[in-house]
C-alpha atoms as an extended CHARMM CRD file, in Angstrom:
* protein
*
        76  EXT
         1         1  MET       CA            111.6560000000      137.7780000000       95.7000000000  PROA      1               0.0000000000
         2         2  LYS       CA            111.6550000000      134.2780000000       94.2120000000  PROA      2               0.0000000000
         3         3  HSD       CA            110.6390000000      131.2620000000       96.2510000000  PROA      3               0.0000000000
         4         4  PRO       CA            113.7250000000      129.1320000000       97.1330000000  PROA      4               0.0000000000
         5         5  LEU       CA            112.2620000000      126.0770000000       95.3610000000  PROA      5               0.0000000000
         6         6  GLU       CA            111.8920000000      127.8590000000       92.0060000000  PROA      6               0.0000000000
         7         7  LYS       CA            115.5300000000      127.1630000000       91.1300000000  PROA      7               0.0000000000
         8         8  ILE       CA            114.9980000000      123.4410000000       91.7290000000  PROA      8               0.0000000000
         9         9  ILE       CA            111.6750000000      123.3470000000       89.8630000000  PROA      9               0.0000000000
        10        10  ALA       CA            113.2870000000      125.0060000000       86.8150000000  PROA      10              0.0000000000
        11        11  LYS       CA            115.9070000000      122.2440000000       86.4300000000  PROA      11              0.0000000000
        12        12  LYS       CA            115.4060000000      119.7650000000       83.5840000000  PROA      12              0.0000000000
        13        13  LYS       CA            116.4050000000      116.8100000000       85.7620000000  PROA      13              0.0000000000
        14        14  LYS       CA            116.0450000000      116.4370000000       89.5040000000  PROA      14              0.0000000000
        15        15  LEU       CA            117.2140000000      113.8150000000       91.9560000000  PROA      15              0.0000000000
        16        16  ALA       CA            115.0410000000      112.8290000000       94.8900000000  PROA      16              0.0000000000
        17        17  ILE       CA            115.3350000000      110.3680000000       97.7600000000  PROA      17              0.0000000000
        18        18  GLY       CA            112.2030000000      108.7920000000       99.1800000000  PROA      18              0.0000000000
        19        19  LEU       CA            112.2270000000      107.1480000000      102.6070000000  PROA      19              0.0000000000
        20        20  MET       CA            109.7060000000      104.8620000000      104.2490000000  PROA      20              0.0000000000
        21        21  SER       CA            109.3510000000      102.2120000000      106.8900000000  PROA      21              0.0000000000
        22        22  GLY       CA            106.5290000000       99.7460000000      106.4140000000  PROA      22              0.0000000000
        23        23  THR       CA            104.2350000000       98.2840000000      109.0420000000  PROA      23              0.0000000000
        24        24  SER       CA            106.4440000000       95.1910000000      109.3730000000  PROA      24              0.0000000000
        25        25  LEU       CA            109.1510000000       97.4060000000      110.9560000000  PROA      25              0.0000000000
        26        26  ASP       CA            111.8640000000       95.3900000000      109.2520000000  PROA      26              0.0000000000
        27        27  GLY       CA            113.8920000000       98.4330000000      108.2360000000  PROA      27              0.0000000000
        28        28  MET       CA            114.1090000000      101.7700000000      106.4780000000  PROA      28              0.0000000000
        29        29  ASP       CA            113.6900000000      101.6820000000      102.6810000000  PROA      29              0.0000000000
        30        30  ALA       CA            115.3520000000      104.3490000000      100.5600000000  PROA      30              0.0000000000
        31        31  ALA       CA            114.8920000000      104.9680000000       96.8240000000  PROA      31              0.0000000000
        32        32  LEU       CA            116.9460000000      107.3560000000       94.7040000000  PROA      32              0.0000000000
        33        33  VAL       CA            115.0650000000      108.5150000000       91.6040000000  PROA      33              0.0000000000
        34        34  GLU       CA            115.7480000000      110.8390000000       88.7200000000  PROA      34              0.0000000000
        35        35  ILE       CA            112.7670000000      112.9810000000       87.6980000000  PROA      35              0.0000000000
        36        36  GLU       CA            112.5860000000      114.6530000000       84.3060000000  PROA      36              0.0000000000
        37        37  GLY       CA            109.8340000000      116.7580000000       82.7400000000  PROA      37              0.0000000000
        38        38  THR       CA            106.6440000000      118.1840000000       84.2010000000  PROA      38              0.0000000000
        39        39  GLY       CA            102.9470000000      117.4290000000       84.2370000000  PROA      39              0.0000000000
        40        40  THR       CA            101.8110000000      114.5040000000       82.0790000000  PROA      40              0.0000000000
        41        41  SER       CA            105.2500000000      114.2920000000       80.4370000000  PROA      41              0.0000000000
        42        42  THR       CA            107.0050000000      113.5840000000       83.7610000000  PROA      42              0.0000000000
        43        43  ARG       CA            109.3480000000      110.6010000000       83.6420000000  PROA      43              0.0000000000
        44        44  MET       CA            110.9790000000      108.9220000000       86.6090000000  PROA      44              0.0000000000
        45        45  ARG       CA            113.8330000000      106.4580000000       86.6980000000  PROA      45              0.0000000000
        46        46  LEU       CA            114.8800000000      104.4090000000       89.7220000000  PROA      46              0.0000000000
        47        47  LEU       CA            118.6330000000      104.8330000000       90.1560000000  PROA      47              0.0000000000
        48        48  ASP       CA            119.1410000000      102.8680000000       93.3630000000  PROA      48              0.0000000000
        49        49  PHE       CA            117.2250000000      101.2130000000       96.1890000000  PROA      49              0.0000000000
        50        50  LEU       CA            118.3750000000      100.1570000000       99.6420000000  PROA      50              0.0000000000
        51        51  THR       CA            116.8290000000       98.6370000000      102.7640000000  PROA      51              0.0000000000
        52        52  LEU       CA            118.6250000000       99.2960000000      106.0470000000  PROA      52              0.0000000000
        53        53  PRO       CA            117.4170000000       96.7240000000      108.5940000000  PROA      53              0.0000000000
        54        54  TYR       CA            116.4950000000       97.8680000000      112.1030000000  PROA      54              0.0000000000
        55        55  ASP       CA            118.3310000000       96.2490000000      114.9860000000  PROA      55              0.0000000000
        56        56  ASP       CA            116.2280000000       94.6060000000      117.7130000000  PROA      56              0.0000000000
        57        57  GLU       CA            116.4790000000       97.6090000000      120.0780000000  PROA      57              0.0000000000
        58        58  THR       CA            115.3320000000      100.1090000000      117.4370000000  PROA      58              0.0000000000
        59        59  ARG       CA            112.4990000000       97.8050000000      116.3470000000  PROA      59              0.0000000000
        60        60  ALA       CA            111.3150000000       97.5150000000      119.9860000000  PROA      60              0.0000000000
        61        61  VAL       CA            111.3130000000      101.3130000000      120.4460000000  PROA      61              0.0000000000
        62        62  LEU       CA            109.3800000000      101.8070000000      117.2000000000  PROA      62              0.0000000000
        63        63  MET       CA            106.8680000000       99.1040000000      118.1340000000  PROA      63              0.0000000000
        64        64  LYS       CA            106.1970000000      100.8310000000      121.4770000000  PROA      64              0.0000000000
        65        65  ALA       CA            105.6650000000      104.1360000000      119.6610000000  PROA      65              0.0000000000
        66        66  VAL       CA            103.2690000000      102.5250000000      117.1770000000  PROA      66              0.0000000000
        67        67  MET       CA            101.3120000000      100.9140000000      120.0010000000  PROA      67              0.0000000000
        68        68  GLY       CA            101.0190000000      104.2710000000      121.8050000000  PROA      68              0.0000000000
        69        69  GLU       CA            103.2170000000      103.2310000000      124.7290000000  PROA      69              0.0000000000
        70        70  GLU       CA            105.7890000000      106.0120000000      124.3050000000  PROA      70              0.0000000000
        71        71  GLY       CA            104.6340000000      109.5200000000      125.1730000000  PROA      71              0.0000000000
        72        72  GLY       CA            101.2620000000      109.7020000000      123.5190000000  PROA      72              0.0000000000
        73        73  SER       CA             98.2370000000      107.9710000000      122.1900000000  PROA      73              0.0000000000
        74        74  PRO       CA             98.0220000000      106.0280000000      118.9360000000  PROA      74              0.0000000000
        75        75  THR       CA             96.8320000000      107.8280000000      115.8470000000  PROA      75              0.0000000000
        76        76  PRO       CA             93.3140000000      106.9750000000      114.7060000000  PROA      76              0.0000000000
């Protein structure tokens, strides 16, 4: 039986979305990229980029989580 990702890996071009929120907690960044090739011949092209700002309430909840004030201790 083939692994489910083999069909995706075999494609010449792939689309991927990367998400991250930096330490400033200003918002969620999203990048849409096109990936072509494999190994040292891999090429990537940025298709779109977007930052979605956090509202004050969400930022406060995230800050508490980062500071270890919400259900656990901070990560080392």
